[in-house]
C-alpha positions in Angstrom: 71.0 -55.2 -76.3 69.8 -53.2 -79.3 66.3 -51.8 -79.7 64.0 -53.4 -82.1 62.6 -51.8 -85.2 59.1 -52.9 -84.0 59.4 -50.9 -80.8 60.5 -47.9 -82.7 57.6 -48.2 -85.1 55.2 -48.6 -82.2 56.5 -45.4 -80.5 56.4 -43.5 -83.8 52.8 -44.6 -84.3 51.9 -43.4 -80.8 53.4 -40.0 -81.8 51.4 -39.5 -85.1 49.5 -36.7 -83.4 52.6 -34.5 -83.7 54.0 -33.0 -86.9 57.7 -33.4 -87.7 58.8 -36.3 -85.5 61.9 -38.0 -86.8 64.6 -40.4 -85.7 68.1 -41.4 -86.4 69.6 -44.9 -85.9 72.7 -44.9 -83.8 74.6 -48.0 -82.7 71.5 -50.2 -82.4 69.4 -47.5 -80.7 67.3 -44.6 -82.0 67.6 -40.9 -81.3 64.2 -39.1 -81.4 63.6 -35.6 -82.7 60.6 -33.3 -82.6 60.7 -30.3 -84.9 64.4 -30.6 -85.2 65.3 -30.9 -81.5 66.3 -34.1 -79.6 63.7 -35.0 -77.0 64.9 -38.5 -76.2 65.5 -41.9 -77.6 64.8 -45.5 -77.6 67.4 -47.5 -75.7 67.0 -51.3 -75.1 63.4 -51.0 -76.1 62.7 -48.3 -73.5 61.5 -44.8 -74.3 63.7 -42.3 -72.4 63.3 -38.5 -72.6 65.5 -35.6 -71.5 64.8 -34.5 -67.9 63.7 -30.9 -68.8 61.4 -29.2 -66.3 58.2 -29.8 -68.3 58.9 -33.5 -68.4 59.7 -33.7 -64.7 56.5 -31.8 -63.9 54.4 -34.1 -66.0 56.0 -37.3 -64.6 57.2 -36.4 -61.0 57.4 -40.0 -59.9 59.0 -41.4 -63.0 62.2 -43.4 -62.7 65.5 -42.0 -64.0 67.6 -44.4 -65.9 70.9 -44.4 -67.9 70.4 -45.0 -71.6 73.8 -46.5 -71.8 77.0 -46.6 -69.8 78.6 -43.2 -69.3 75.5 -41.3 -70.3 73.4 -38.9 -68.2 70.3 -40.2 -66.6 67.0 -39.7 -68.5 63.4 -40.1 -67.6 61.8 -43.5 -68.3 58.4 -43.1 -69.9 56.5 -46.2 -68.8 53.0 -45.1 -70.0 53.7 -45.6 -73.7 50.1 -46.7 -74.4 48.6 -43.3 -73.8 48.9 -41.5 -77.1 47.5 -38.2 -75.9 49.8 -38.1 -72.9 52.9 -38.9 -75.0 52.0 -36.2 -77.6 51.3 -33.6 -74.8 54.6 -34.5 -73.1 56.7 -34.0 -76.2 54.9 -30.8 -77.2 55.3 -29.4 -73.7 59.0 -30.3 -73.6 59.8 -28.6 -77.0 60.4 -25.1 -75.8 62.9 -26.3 -73.2 64.9 -28.5 -75.5 68.2 -27.2 -76.8 68.4 -26.3 -80.5 70.3 -28.6 -82.8 73.9 -27.8 -82.9 75.2 -26.4 -86.2 78.0 -28.3 -87.9 
């Protein structure tokens, strides 16, 4: 099942407190970037983020789920209604995210 554009727009609206959030559509899903680094994505209308230490610390009881078959597990963010928490989560994760690979 592909993610809906409406869900993407909702998540982007929740993240308006951050500068430089972008996305890229990929096979019916969306990869999410903050300041040029991938922090997660939208898969089957679920917000999943990379399991970096900052994210694990902020959501110690969160479920880990596969974004798609064959992928590594990611953290399911289920409290998508809390704008402040989402922005703080992504901001805290940034330093621990790998830099974008050069082509």
